[in-house]
C-alpha positions in Angstrom: -17.6 -59.5 17.6 -16.2 -58.9 14.2 -16.4 -62.6 13.5 -20.1 -62.9 14.0 -22.1 -63.6 10.8 -25.7 -63.6 10.0 -26.8 -66.7 8.2 -30.2 -67.9 7.0 -30.4 -71.4 8.5 -33.9 -72.2 7.5 -32.8 -74.2 4.4 -29.6 -75.5 6.0 -31.6 -77.4 8.6 -33.4 -79.3 5.8 -30.2 -80.5 4.2 -28.7 -83.7 5.4 -25.5 -83.4 7.3 -26.1 -79.7 8.2 -24.4 -78.5 11.3 -26.2 -76.3 13.9 -23.7 -74.1 15.9 -23.7 -71.4 18.5 -22.4 -68.2 16.9 -21.1 -67.0 20.2 -18.9 -70.0 20.8 -18.2 -71.6 17.4 -17.3 -70.1 14.1 -18.7 -71.7 10.9 -16.3 -72.7 8.2 -17.4 -71.4 4.8 -15.6 -73.1 1.9 -14.1 -70.8 -0.8 -16.0 -70.9 -4.0 -14.4 -73.0 -6.8 -15.2 -70.5 -9.6 -16.3 -67.0 -10.0 -19.0 -66.1 -7.5 -22.4 -66.0 -8.9 -24.3 -62.8 -8.7 -26.5 -63.2 -5.6 -28.9 -60.6 -6.8 -29.4 -62.3 -10.2 -33.2 -62.7 -10.6 -32.7 -65.7 -13.0 -31.1 -67.9 -10.4 -32.5 -69.1 -7.0 -30.0 -69.9 -4.3 -29.8 -69.6 -0.5 -28.0 -66.4 0.6 -24.5 -67.0 1.8 -23.2 -65.8 5.2 -22.4 -62.0 5.3 -20.2 -60.3 7.9 -22.0 -58.1 10.3 -19.0 -56.0 11.4 -17.0 -54.4 8.6 -13.2 -54.4 9.1 -13.1 -51.2 7.1 -15.6 -49.4 9.3 -13.6 -46.4 10.8 -13.6 -45.8 14.5 -15.1 -42.5 15.7 -11.6 -41.4 16.8 -13.0 -40.2 20.1 -11.3 -41.1 23.4 -12.9 -40.2 26.7 -10.7 -39.5 29.7 -11.8 -39.3 33.3 -9.3 -37.6 35.5 -9.1 -38.6 39.1 -9.4 -35.7 41.5 -6.1 -34.2 42.8 -7.7 -33.1 46.0 -10.1 -35.5 47.8 -13.8 -34.7 47.2 -14.5 -34.0 50.8 -11.9 -31.2 50.7 -13.3 -29.6 47.6 -16.9 -29.3 48.8 -17.9 -27.3 51.8 -20.5 -29.9 53.0 -18.0 -32.7 52.7 -15.3 -30.8 54.6 -17.7 -29.7 57.2 -19.2 -33.2 57.7 -15.8 -34.8 57.9 -14.4 -32.2 60.3 -17.6 -32.2 62.4 -17.4 -36.0 62.7 -13.8 -36.1 63.8 -14.3 -33.1 66.2 -17.4 -34.5 67.7 -15.8 -37.9 68.3 -12.8 -36.2 70.0 -15.0 -34.1 72.2 -17.2 -37.1 73.1 -14.2 -39.3 73.9 -12.8 -36.5 76.1 -16.1 -36.2 78.0 -16.6 -39.9 78.2 -13.2 -40.6 79.7 -13.1 -37.4 81.8 -16.2 -38.3 83.8 -14.8 -41.9 84.4 -11.3 -40.8 85.5 -11.9 -41.4 89.2 -13.2 -44.9 88.5 -10.3 -45.6 86.2 -7.8 -44.5 89.0 -9.6 -46.8 91.6 -9.5 -49.7 89.2 -5.9 -49.2 88.3 -4.9 -48.9 92.0 -6.6 -52.1 92.7 -4.8 -53.9 89.9 -1.4 -52.4 90.7 -0.1 -55.3 92.9 -0.9 -57.7 90.1 0.9 -55.5 87.7 4.0 -55.3 90.0 4.0 -59.1 90.3 3.8 -59.4 86.5 6.6 -56.9 86.1 8.9 -58.8 88.5 8.0 -62.1 86.8 8.5 -60.8 83.3 11.7 -59.0 84.2 13.1 -62.1 85.8 12.3 -64.1 82.7 13.9 -61.5 80.5 17.1 -61.3 82.6 17.6 -65.0 82.6 16.7 -65.4 78.9 13.7 -67.6 79.6 12.2 -67.2 76.1 15.1 -69.3 74.6 15.0 -72.0 77.3 12.7 -74.3 75.2 15.1 -74.0 72.2 18.1 -75.0 74.4 16.1 -77.9 75.9 15.2 -79.1 72.4 18.9 -79.2 71.4 19.7 -81.1 74.5 17.0 -83.6 73.7 18.3 -84.0 70.2 21.9 -84.3 71.6 23.0 -81.6 69.2 26.1 -80.5 71.2 27.4 -77.8 68.8 24.0 -76.0 68.5 23.5 -76.2 72.3 26.9 -74.7 73.0 26.3 -71.9 70.6 22.9 -71.2 72.3 24.5 -71.5 75.7 27.2 -68.9 74.9 24.5 -66.6 73.4 22.5 -67.0 76.6 25.5 -66.2 78.9 26.2 -63.0 77.0 22.5 -61.9 77.1 22.3 -62.6 80.8 25.4 -60.6 81.6 24.2 -57.6 79.6 20.6 -57.7 80.9 21.8 -58.2 84.5 24.0 -55.1 84.1 21.0 -53.1 82.7 18.8 -54.3 85.6 21.3 -53.4 88.3 22.0 -50.0 86.7 18.2 -49.3 86.5 17.7 -50.3 90.1 20.6 -48.1 91.3 19.5 -45.1 89.2 15.8 -45.5 90.1 16.7 -45.7 93.9 18.9 -42.7 93.6 16.3 -40.8 91.6 13.6 -41.6 94.2 15.8 -40.5 97.1 16.7 -37.3 95.3 13.1 -36.5 94.6 12.2 -37.3 98.2 14.7 -34.7 99.5 14.4 -32.0 96.9 10.8 -32.3 95.5 8.6 -34.6 97.5 5.5 -33.4 95.6 6.9 -34.5 92.3 7.8 -37.9 93.9 4.1 -38.3 94.7 3.3 -37.6 91.1 5.8 -40.1 89.8 4.7 -42.7 92.4 1.0 -42.2 91.3 2.1 -42.6 87.7 4.0 -45.8 88.6 0.9 -47.2 90.4 -1.3 -46.4 87.3 1.3 -48.0 85.0 1.4 -51.1 87.2 -2.4 -51.1 87.1 -2.4 -51.1 83.3 0.2 -53.9 83.4 -2.0 -56.0 85.8 -5.3 -55.5 83.9 -6.7 -58.6 82.1 -5.9 -58.6 78.4 -9.5 -59.1 77.4 -10.9 -56.6 79.9 -9.0 -53.3 79.7 -9.8 -50.7 82.3 -10.1 -47.9 79.8 -12.2 -49.0 76.8 -13.1 -47.1 73.6 -15.6 -44.2 73.9 -16.6 -44.3 70.3 -17.3 -47.7 68.7 -16.1 -47.8 65.1 -17.7 -51.1 64.2 -21.2 -49.8 63.8 -21.0 -49.3 60.0 -19.3 -51.6 57.6 -17.0 -49.8 55.1 -18.4 -49.8 51.6 -16.5 -52.1 49.4 -16.9 -53.5 45.9 -17.8 -56.9 47.2 -20.4 -55.4 49.5 -22.0 -53.5 46.7 -22.1 -56.6 44.4 -23.6 -58.7 47.2 -26.3 -56.1 47.7 -27.1 -55.9 44.0 -27.2 -59.7 43.8 -30.0 -59.8 46.3 -32.4 -57.2 45.0 -34.2 -59.7 42.8 -33.1 -58.4 39.4 -32.5 -61.4 37.1 -30.1 -59.6 34.8 -28.0 -58.4 37.7 -27.9 -61.8 39.4 -26.9 -63.5 36.1 -24.2 -61.0 35.5 -22.7 -61.3 39.0 -22.7 -65.1 38.9 -21.2 -65.1 35.4 -18.0 -63.4 36.3 -15.6 -62.3 33.6 -17.1 -59.3 31.8 -20.3 -59.7 33.8 -22.4 -58.6 30.9 -21.0 -55.1 31.2 -21.3 -54.7 35.0 -18.3 -53.0 36.3 -17.1 -50.2 38.6 -16.0 -47.2 36.6 -14.0 -45.6 39.4 -12.8 -46.2 43.0 -15.3 -46.0 45.8 -14.7 -42.7 47.5 -15.9 -40.6 50.4 -18.5 -38.1 49.3 -19.8 -35.8 52.0 -21.2 -37.8 55.0 -21.1 -41.1 53.1 -19.6 -43.2 50.2 -20.1 -43.0 46.5 -19.8 -45.9 44.0 -20.1 -45.4 40.3 -21.0 -48.5 38.2 -21.9 -49.4 34.7 -25.0 -51.7 35.0 -25.4 -54.9 32.9 -26.8 -54.3 29.4 -30.5 -53.5 29.6 -30.5 -52.6 33.3 -31.2 -48.9 34.2 -30.8 -47.0 37.5 -34.6 -46.9 37.8 -34.6 -50.7 38.2 -32.3 -50.3 41.2 -34.3 -47.4 42.6 -37.4 -49.5 42.7 -35.6 -52.0 45.1 -34.1 -49.6 47.7 -35.3 -51.7 50.6 -33.7 -55.0 49.6 -30.6 -53.0 48.5 -30.4 -51.3 51.9 -30.7 -54.8 53.5 -27.8 -56.1 51.5 -25.7 -53.1 52.4 -26.7 -53.4 56.1 -27.9 -49.8 56.2 -31.2 -48.1 56.9 -33.2 -47.4 53.8 -32.8 -43.7 54.4 -29.1 -44.0 53.9 -29.2 -45.7 50.5 -29.8 -43.5 47.5 -29.2 -45.0 44.0 -29.6 -42.5 41.1 -28.6 -42.0 37.5 -25.8 -39.8 36.2 -27.2 -37.2 33.8 -23.7 -36.6 32.4 -23.3 -40.3 31.4 -25.2 -43.0 29.5 -28.5 -44.5 30.7 -26.8 -47.5 32.2 -24.6 -45.6 34.7 -25.5 -45.9 38.3 -24.4 -43.6 41.1 -24.8 -45.3 44.4 -24.5 -43.0 47.4 -24.6 -44.7 50.8 -24.8 -42.3 53.8 -23.3 -42.9 57.2 -26.7 -42.0 58.7 -30.2 -41.8 57.3 -31.1 -38.5 55.7 -33.6 -37.6 58.4 -31.0 -38.2 61.1 -28.2 -36.2 59.5 -27.7 -32.6 60.8 -28.6 -30.2 58.0 -26.8 -27.0 57.4 -28.7 -23.8 58.4 -30.6 -22.0 55.6 -28.1 -19.5 54.1 -30.7 -16.7 54.0 -31.8 -17.2 57.6 -29.8 -14.2 59.0 -28.6 -12.2 56.1 -28.9 -11.8 52.3 -31.5 -10.9 49.7 -33.1 -12.7 46.8 -33.5 -12.2 43.1 -36.4 -14.4 42.1 -35.1 -14.6 38.5 -32.0 -16.5 39.8 -31.7 -19.9 41.7 -32.1 -19.7 45.4 -30.9 -22.3 47.9 -33.8 -23.8 49.8 -32.6 -27.2 51.0 -30.0 -30.0 50.7 -29.6 -33.3 49.0 -28.5 -36.6 50.6 -24.8 -35.4 50.6 -25.9 -32.2 52.4 -24.9 -30.2 49.3 -27.0 -27.1 48.6 -30.0 -27.5 46.3 -31.4 -24.4 44.6 -34.8 -23.6 43.0 -35.8 -20.9 40.5 -39.3 -19.8 41.3 -39.7 -17.3 38.5 -41.4 -18.5 35.3 -43.0 -21.5 37.1 -46.1 -22.7 38.8 -45.5 -24.9 41.9 -47.4 -27.9 43.3 -46.6 -29.3 46.7 -48.3 -32.4 47.9 -48.2 -34.8 50.8 -50.1 -36.4 53.6 -50.6 -34.3 56.7 -47.8 -33.6 59.1 -44.9 -34.2 56.7 -43.7 -30.6 56.2 -45.8 -29.4 53.3 -46.9 -26.1 54.9 -43.3 -25.5 56.1 -42.1 -25.9 52.5 -44.8 -23.5 51.2 -43.9 -20.9 53.8 -40.2 -21.3 52.9 -41.0 -20.4 49.3 -43.0 -17.4 50.4 -40.1 -16.3 52.6 -37.8 -16.6 49.6 -40.2 -14.3 47.7 -40.4 -11.9 50.6 -36.6 -11.4 50.5 -37.0 -10.0 47.0 -38.1 -6.4 47.7 -39.7 -6.1 44.3 -42.1 -9.1 44.8 -45.7 -8.7 45.8 -47.0 -11.5 48.0 -50.4 -13.2 48.3 -50.6 -15.7 51.1 -53.7 -17.7 51.7 -54.0 -20.4 54.4 -57.2 -22.4 54.1 -56.3 -24.6 57.0 -57.0 -21.6 59.2 -54.3 -22.2 61.8 -52.2 -19.1 60.8 -49.2 -21.0 59.5 -48.5 -18.1 57.2 -49.1 -15.5 60.0 -45.4 -14.6 60.2 -45.7 -13.2 56.6 -48.5 -10.7 57.3 -46.2 -7.7 57.5 -45.0 -8.2 53.9 -48.2 -9.5 52.3 -50.2 -7.5 49.8 -53.1 -9.9 50.5 -53.3 -12.3 53.4 -56.1 -14.5 54.7 -56.3 -17.5 57.1 -59.6 -19.4 57.3 -62.2 -21.4 55.3 -65.4 -19.5 56.1 -67.4 -17.9 53.3 -66.1 -14.4 54.0 -62.5 -15.8 53.8 -63.2 -17.5 50.5 -64.8 -14.3 49.2 -61.8 -12.3 50.2 -59.6 -14.7 48.3 -61.9 -14.5 45.3 -61.8 -10.7 45.2 -58.0 -10.9 45.5 -57.8 -13.3 42.6 -60.1 -11.1 40.5 -57.4 -8.4 41.1 -54.8 -10.8 39.9 -56.8 -11.7 36.8 -57.2 -8.0 35.9 -53.4 -7.5 36.6 -52.7 -10.5 34.3 -54.5 -8.8 31.4 -52.9 -5.5 32.1 -49.4 -7.1 32.0 -50.2 -8.8 28.8 -51.0 -5.5 27.2 -47.9 -3.9 28.6 -45.7 -6.7 27.2 -47.4 -6.5 23.8 -46.8 -2.7 23.7 -43.0 -3.0 24.4 -40.6 -2.9 21.5 -39.0 -6.2 20.5 -35.6 -4.9 21.3 -36.6 -4.5 24.9 -38.8 -7.6 25.3 -37.5 -10.1 22.7 -39.1 -13.2 24.3 -42.5 -11.5 25.2 -42.1 -12.2 28.9 -41.1 -10.4 32.0 -37.4 -10.2 32.6 -35.3 -8.9 35.6 -34.6 -5.7 33.8 -38.4 -5.1 33.1 -39.2 -6.0 36.7 -36.7 -3.3 37.9 -38.6 -0.6 36.0 -41.2 0.6 38.4 -43.0 2.5 35.8 -44.0 -0.7 34.0 -45.4 -2.4 37.1 -44.0 -5.8 36.0 -42.7 -6.7 39.5 -42.8 -10.4 40.5 -46.1 -11.5 42.1 -46.1 -14.7 44.2 -49.4 -16.2 45.4 -49.5 -19.2 47.7 -52.5 -21.4 48.4 -52.1 -23.9 51.2 -54.8 -26.6 51.4 -56.0 -25.4 48.0 -58.7 -28.2 47.9 -60.8 -26.1 50.3 -61.5 -23.1 47.9 -61.8 -25.3 44.8 -64.5 -27.4 46.5 -66.5 -24.4 47.7 -70.1 -24.7 46.6 -70.6 -21.0 45.7 -67.2 -19.7 44.6 -65.2 -22.9 43.8 -65.8 -22.8 40.0 -64.7 -19.2 39.6 -61.7 -19.7 41.9 -60.6 -22.8 39.9 -60.9 -21.0 36.6 -58.9 -18.0 37.7 -56.2 -20.1 39.3 -55.9 -22.3 36.2 -55.6 -19.2 34.1 -52.9 -17.8 36.4 -51.1 -21.2 36.4 -51.0 -21.3 32.6 -50.4 -17.7 31.6 -49.0 -16.2 34.8 -45.4 -17.4 34.7 -44.5 -15.6 31.5 -45.9 -12.4 33.0 -44.0 -12.6 36.2 -46.7 -14.2 38.3 -45.8 -17.3 40.3 -48.5 -19.5 41.9 -47.9 -22.1 44.7 -50.5 -24.8 45.4 -50.2 -27.1 48.4 -52.6 -29.9 49.2 -52.7 -32.9 51.5 -55.1 -34.7 49.1 -53.6 -34.7 45.6 -56.4 -35.8 43.4 -58.3 -34.5 40.3 -60.9 -32.7 42.5 -58.6 -31.0 45.0 -55.8 -30.3 42.4 -57.6 -29.6 39.1 -56.0 -31.1 36.0 -55.4 -27.7 34.4 -53.1 -26.9 37.4 -51.4 -30.2 37.9 -50.7 -30.6 34.2 -49.2 -27.1 33.8 -47.1 -26.9 37.0 -43.4 -26.7 36.3 -42.0 -27.3 39.7 -43.3 -30.2 41.7 -42.5 -31.3 45.2 -43.9 -34.5 46.6 -43.4 -35.4 50.2 -44.7 -38.7 51.6 -47.9 -39.9 49.9 -49.8 -43.1 50.4 -50.3 -44.4 46.8 -49.4 -44.3 43.1 -52.3 -41.9 42.0 -51.3 -39.2 44.5 -47.6 -39.7 43.6 -48.2 -39.2 39.8 -50.7 -36.4 40.4 -47.9 -34.3 42.0 -44.8 -35.5 40.2 -46.3 -36.3 36.8 -47.7 -39.2 34.9 -45.7 -42.5 35.1 -43.2 -41.2 37.7 -44.2 -43.9 40.1 -43.5 -46.6 37.5 -40.2 -45.0 36.7 -39.1 -45.5 40.3 -39.7 -42.0 41.7 -41.9 -43.0 44.6 -42.7 -40.7 47.4 -44.5 -43.7 49.1 -41.0 -44.9 50.2 -40.6 -42.1 52.7 -41.4 -42.9 56.3 -43.3 -40.8 58.8 -40.1 -39.6 60.2 -38.9 -38.2 56.8 -40.5 -34.8 57.5 -39.4 -32.2 55.0 -37.9 -34.8 52.6 -39.4 -34.8 49.1 -38.9 -35.6 45.5 -38.3 -32.4 43.5 -39.1 -32.4 39.8 -38.9 -29.6 37.3 -35.7 -27.8 38.2 -33.3 -30.1 36.4 -33.4 -33.1 34.0 -34.4 -35.7 36.6 -36.3 -35.7 39.9 -34.0 -35.6 42.9 -34.3 -36.1 46.6 -34.3 -32.9 48.6 -34.6 -32.1 52.3 -36.0 -28.6 52.7 -34.3 -26.2 55.2 -36.1 -26.1 58.5 -37.3 -22.6 59.4 -39.7 -22.5 62.3 -42.2 -19.8 63.1 -39.9 -17.8 65.3 -37.1 -17.8 62.7 -39.6 -17.0 60.0 -40.7 -13.8 61.9 -37.0 -12.8 62.1 -36.6 -13.2 58.3 -39.8 -11.2 57.7 -38.6 -8.3 59.9 -35.5 -8.1 57.6 -37.7 -8.4 54.5 -40.0 -5.7 55.7 -37.1 -3.3 56.3 -35.8 -4.0 52.7 -39.3 -3.4 51.3 -39.6 -0.1 53.1 -36.3 1.1 51.7 -37.5 -0.1 48.2 -40.9 1.4 48.6 -43.0 -1.8 48.2 -45.2 -2.1 51.3 -48.7 -2.3 50.1 -52.2 -3.8 50.6 -52.7 -5.9 53.7 -49.3 -4.9 55.1 -50.5 -1.3 55.5 -54.2 -2.1 56.2 -55.7 -1.9 52.7 -58.3 -4.5 51.7 -59.3 -5.5 48.2 -62.4 -3.8 46.7 -65.4 -5.9 47.4 -66.7 -7.4 44.1 -70.1 -8.3 45.6 -70.6 -4.7 46.8 -70.0 -3.3 43.3 -72.3 -5.5 41.4 -75.5 -7.6 41.8 -75.5 -10.9 39.9 -79.3 -11.2 39.7 -79.7 -7.6 38.6 -77.0 -8.0 36.0 -78.7 -11.1 34.6 -81.9 -9.1 34.2 -79.9 -6.5 32.4 -78.5 -8.9 29.9 -81.7 -11.0 29.4 -84.4 -8.8 27.8 -88.0 -8.9 29.0 -89.2 -10.6 25.8 -86.8 -13.5 26.3 -88.6 -15.8 28.8 -85.9 -18.5 28.9 -82.2 -18.5 27.9 -79.3 -20.9 27.9 -76.7 -20.4 30.7 -73.9 -20.3 28.2 -75.5 -17.2 26.6 -76.0 -15.6 30.0 -72.3 -16.1 30.8 -71.2 -14.6 27.5 -73.4 -11.5 28.0 -72.3 -11.1 31.6 -68.7 -11.1 30.4 -69.5 -8.4 27.9 -71.2 -6.4 30.6 -68.5 -6.6 33.3 -65.4 -8.3 32.0 -63.4 -7.5 35.1 -65.9 -9.6 37.1 -67.4 -12.2 34.7 -64.6 -12.9 32.3 -64.0 -16.6 32.0 -67.4 -17.6 33.3 -69.1 -20.6 31.7 -72.5 -22.2 31.8 -71.5 -24.2 34.8 -70.3 -21.1 36.6 -73.7 -19.4 36.2 -75.4 -22.5 37.5 -73.1 -22.7 40.5 -73.5 -19.1 41.5 -77.3 -19.1 41.2 -77.7 -22.1 43.5 -77.2 -20.1 46.7 -80.1 -17.9 45.5 -82.4 -20.9 45.2 -82.4 -20.8 41.4 -81.8 -24.1 39.6 -81.0 -24.7 36.0 -83.6 -26.3 33.7 -83.9 -27.6 30.2 -84.4 -24.8 27.7 -85.2 -25.1 24.0 -83.2 -22.8 21.7 -81.4 -22.5 18.4 -77.7 -22.9 17.8 -75.7 -20.6 15.5 -76.2 -23.1 12.8 -80.0 -22.7 13.1 -80.6 -26.1 14.6 -83.0 -26.5 17.6 -81.7 -28.2 20.7 -82.2 -28.4 24.5 -79.5 -27.1 26.9 -79.4 -26.1 30.5 -80.6 -22.6 31.2 -82.8 -20.3 33.4 -86.2 -18.6 33.3 -86.2 -14.8 33.5 -89.3 -15.0 35.7 -87.3 -17.0 38.4 -84.7 -14.2 38.5 -87.4 -11.5 38.9 -89.2 -13.4 41.6 -86.0 -14.0 43.6 -85.1 -10.3 43.4 -88.6 -9.3 44.6 -88.5 -11.7 47.6 -84.9 -10.6 48.5 -85.7 -6.9 48.3 -88.9 -7.3 50.2 -86.9 -9.0 53.1 -84.4 -6.2 53.1 -87.1 -3.5 53.2 -88.9 -5.4 55.9 -85.7 -5.7 58.0 
């Protein structure tokens, strides 16, 4: 485009005889000036600006050439999943064909025996025609008709020589065959029967109708159409993108649309790399997976367009599987039968569409898992806890608020474990979280006290976690159906506050929190948690708000839509946070029985390491309610001469009295925890730190005293 010029045409259109031209098809002719060019920047003269070249001929090129080498070894041979899938497909087809035809062998023999007479007749007829050179008879008849004597005589001599030779071959074959049959009859009658049977079967094949063979294919190979460039373009043309359609119909350079490499086999499917037209991004294609799958004649679960993080923003990687992802046999979890885990390193937990391993690093992250019921959310949560259990240093907290015992297999390795949604269950969890909050503060002090040479980034490292004297081992806490405790009337506020604090500050201090919910909204998944979660896993959800609550703001608009999953896509999710872009992952399937086997191995590893604590050996957390009395504590921090006080002041005084219990409490927390005692907040007049009077929510000390009197009276009467 070095010939393109930018010209101000506003004045040219007013001049008579001015020409309007298309700069992409016609080049304007600029006459050379007759004299020295006037200074265009001279303030004393007014003239319309002349055309100026946009592209400088002297502009140097960057001098960078990119090369893309084609693989020496096919991709399916270099990757274990690709090799396994290709081998398994060929082997399974061979075994299936063997079984298919083996069971039908008697029927084949019967059919071929029935068709043998027809085959013998055909053999005699065809042999007779061959011996007498019947195939050339029409040609000789044509030469007779044309009265072409020389050509006929030439063909006749050729026919005579052929007939003599073929007659000789036939007679020799008959003599040899008869002699061979008599010899076998005398010397090996059994083998004669074998040869006779083979002859009958061969005659049956010869006599079978051409369009109805006795033995048909066991594996049909026409089910899927091979992926070709024309097929891809046809599919892209029909997804409704105007720029794509215009580029395909244009031909030529197609506005930048082109295949950057050959379509290849990639695992159990095909891979096509394309440069999209200018202004079109892979996200535009991802939004139209269903029409794209229709154009490719595949199920939507087989079609996975994505971007290429190593290339520019217009590069599309289109992977088309032979089968939908939920129908493809997944490899077994590598840690199912052996191996240990280092939570500071990536650990394989599932596979992508190509059945290649996908790893996750749980350390230094908070995790959110969301989906509608029965899509594999709890299985994925349990898988993460199993990964943590295989690190003998890790301390596990597993809380199942559905109450069905889905985490029950983990009990032998859990420091704290609870399944249920009763008040005593929620209180147990609250007491456990108070332990974690105290541990969080202790760890912060330990990290602060370490020299910079040992802890340069002010966070827990693998080396620090290995030092038992520091007590900085990994801690992993999982909360399935986390909306249940957060919505609890009595303890919900405090639980939410502690969990939010752990989600924000815990990762740097070696504490990982996992939150799973089937109702991803602001109430069941507080903003403080959803906004600070690093790893996000979204299985099927029903709408855009839930999708963005789990994956992040505007993910739905960008094309990362968990609403596209069907009810059969169990365990398949969008994963965000591990790499640059969200990606599709199918988590490994580990059922309850297999989970128990993994836990047995994890328990043995922990016993050798010396890390079997808490619930695993029968120890329960210290009861916070048994060690303090909220009403009595309020009376202690509110003097007798202070009839009414703001709740925010009560919260601050309680935190000073018992920081291990009340730290983090706010005015709303005081209000919530007093409701079960029948004490409601009221408007209280008071003065701010600036000396101004105002009304805020508070309590009356007399209400606290009266409630304690009634409570203690009931206890003594009981």
